[in-house]
N, C-alpha and C positions, 0 to 999 in steps of 0.2 A: 316139185322136186324137194326132197328132204334137206334140211340143214345138217351139215356135218358138224359134230361137236367134240371137243376134247375137254376133259374134266380134271381139275387139280384141287385137291383138298387133303390136308394132313390127317383128317379123321376118316378112317376106313369105312365106318358105318354110314357117315354122311355121304361119302362118295358112292357107295353101293345104292343107297336110297335114291339119290338124285339121278343116277344112271337108269335105275328102274323106272322112275317117274318120266324121264325124257323119252325112253323107248315106248312107254305105254301111250304117249300122246299120238304116236304114229307120224309125227312131224319132224322127228330128229333121228339121225343115225349117229350113235356114239362111236367114234372111231378110235378112241383110246382114253385112258384115265390113269392117274398116278397120285400117290401121296407124297412124292418127292419133288420139290420145286426144281432142283437141278436137273432131274431126269425130264421134267416138263420142258425146260428151256432147250435141252438137246433135241427133243422130239419136235418142238415147234419151229426150230430153226430149219428142220428138214421138211416138215409137212405142216402147213398152216390150214386149220379148219375154218369153216364159215364163222364159228363162234367158239369162244373159250369161256367156260364156266370156271371162275377162278376164286378160290378162297383168299380172303385178305390176310387174316392172321395165321401165319405158319412159322415154325421154328426155322432159323437159318436165314431164309429169304421169304419176305412176305409177298403178297400178290403184286404190289407196286414194283418191287425189285424184279420180279419175273418179267413184267412188261418192259421195264427199262433195259433189260438184257436182250430184248428181241429187236432185230433190225426192221422187221415188218410186223405190223400190228393187225391181229384179227379183230372182229367185233368181240366185245367183252361183256359178260354179265358177272358181276362180283357176287360172291356169297359171303354172308357175315352173320355173326350172332348179335351184332350191335344195331339197335333199331333207330337211332337218331342222327348219328354224326354225318351220314351221307346225304341227308335230304336236300340241302341246298346245292350240292354238287351235281344234282341231276336236273337242273332247271332247263337244260337244253333239250330234254326229252329224247335224246338220241342214244342213250345207254341205260341199262337197268341194273338193279341189284335185288338179291333174294335174301330174305331173313331166314335164319335157321330156327326151327325146322321148316324146310320149304313146304309151302302149301300149293295144291294144284292151281288155285286161282292166281297166285303170284307167277307161277310158271307160265300159264297161258298168257298173262299180260306181257311177260318178257318175250315170249315167242312171237306174239303179235307185232311187237316193236321191231324185233329182228327181221321178220319177214318183210315189213314195210321198208326197212333200210336196204335190205338186199334187192327189193323190187324197185328201189329208186324213188318211192313216194315220200321218204324222209331222208335227210342228209346223213352221210356217214359222220360219226363223231370225231372231234379233234382229241385224240387220246392223250397227247402230251398236256393239253390244257386241263383235261379232266383229272389227270394224275396229280397235277399241282393242287387243284381244288380239293380233291379227295384226301390227299396227304395232309393238307392244312387242317381240314375238318377233323380228321382222325386224331391229330395231335391235340386239338383243342378239346375234344369231348370223349376221348376213349375212357370207358369205365375202368376203375381199378377195384379188383376183388381181393379180399383178405386171403392170406395164406395160412393164418393160424387163428384159433379161437381161444378166448380166455375162459378158464374155469376157476371160480373162486370158492375156497373152503375156509371159512373163518377169516383170518388175516393173510392167508396164503393164496397166491394166484399162480396157477399153472397154465402154460400156453401149449395148446395141442395143435400139431400140424393137421390141417384139413385134409391133406392127402392120405392120412391114416384113418380118417373118420369114415366108417362104412355107412352109417345112417344117423339121423337125428330124430328123436321122438319126444313127445310130450306125455307125461304121466303124473297124475296126482298134482296137477297145477305147476309142475316143474318141467324144464326142458333139459334133455340129455344128449350129448354128442357121444356116440358109441364107436369105440375102436375094437380091434380084434381081441384086446386084452382087458378093457375097462370102459365103464360108462362115466363120462364127466358131466357134472351139472353146469349148465351155462345160463347166464342171466339175460336171456333173450327169448322172445316167443318164436313159434314156428313161422308165423307171418313175417316177423322181422327178418329172420334168417333167409326165408325164401327170396326176399327182395335184395338181400345183401350178398348172398353167395353167388359164385360163378354159375350161371345157368347152363353152361356147357358140361358141367360136372354134377351139379346137384339138382334133382327134380323132385318136386313135391308130389307124392303119390297118394296122400291121404290128408285129412285135416290135421292129423297129429303126427305125420311122418314125412321126412325128406330123405331120399336115398342118394348115395354117391354111386352113380351108374358104373363107375369103374369096378365096383364090387358085385354087380349083378351077374349071377351065374346061370340062373334058369328062371323061366316064366311058366306059370301054370294057369290054365283057365279054371275059374271057380264059379260058384252059383251066383245068380242075379247079376250077371254081367261083370262081376269083379274078377280080379286075378290075384295070384300069389307070386311074390318074388322071393327066390331063394338066393342068399348071398354067398359069396366065396369067402367065408370066414370059418374058423374052427368049429363054431356052433351051428353052422349051416342055417343061419337065422332066416326065418320066413316072415315076410311082411305082406300085409294086405294092401292091394291097390284098389282104391275106390273106383266105382264104375265111371264117374265123370273124369277120372284121371288116367284111365287106361290108354286112351288115344294119344295123350301127350307123352306118356312113357314110351309107347310103341314108336311114335315118330322120332323121339330122341334116340332110341336104339336102332332105328333104321329098319323096322319090321312092319 
């Protein structure tokens, strides 16, 4: 018998991708999904699935808040972009979490645990205890990403909002943060910025290029397994995606 699942994630692309992956396993029936935590609470109070796939970081109410507002708890698999903070919280081996972008191996591992719990070969988790441990771990180790980047010209330093940056590129041994109106020289390497910027927004697509996926408008197949990205900017900027970066970009975009 298939597991019934309800999905909550504020990122529409991540939601669609996880739904597709679950249905392709043949082990899960997705009974509903939403990007709105409040709508999720209303639904779950009326109809509880076998398992809830729940994003942790969401505006308004996070995943922990959603669970606290439920009178009855389903089995829960958390989804998160953060790779370290939850490790100690899963010592009981009764609940699982998926790192974004979700990989098929991760999903199989989680489904195996869920089926064992439903079948009675593993105990049902104490959700209240796990919430306490997860909340504590999150507060201790949640990564903080910059919202602005500094561009220095002589003695003048200008701060550029990263939300305006369409992409970052290296050229002639210099690094530039490009907006829709101007390129700003920044005193960091592409490798430095890849490790410092929010991975939910910025993806490295080439050894010399990082793209802000919020500005990706179109993807085109290209020769030798590479792709072209066309941005939603006045110049309709086209960027090359290296062959070894294509899968990571597609996973991030949910395709």
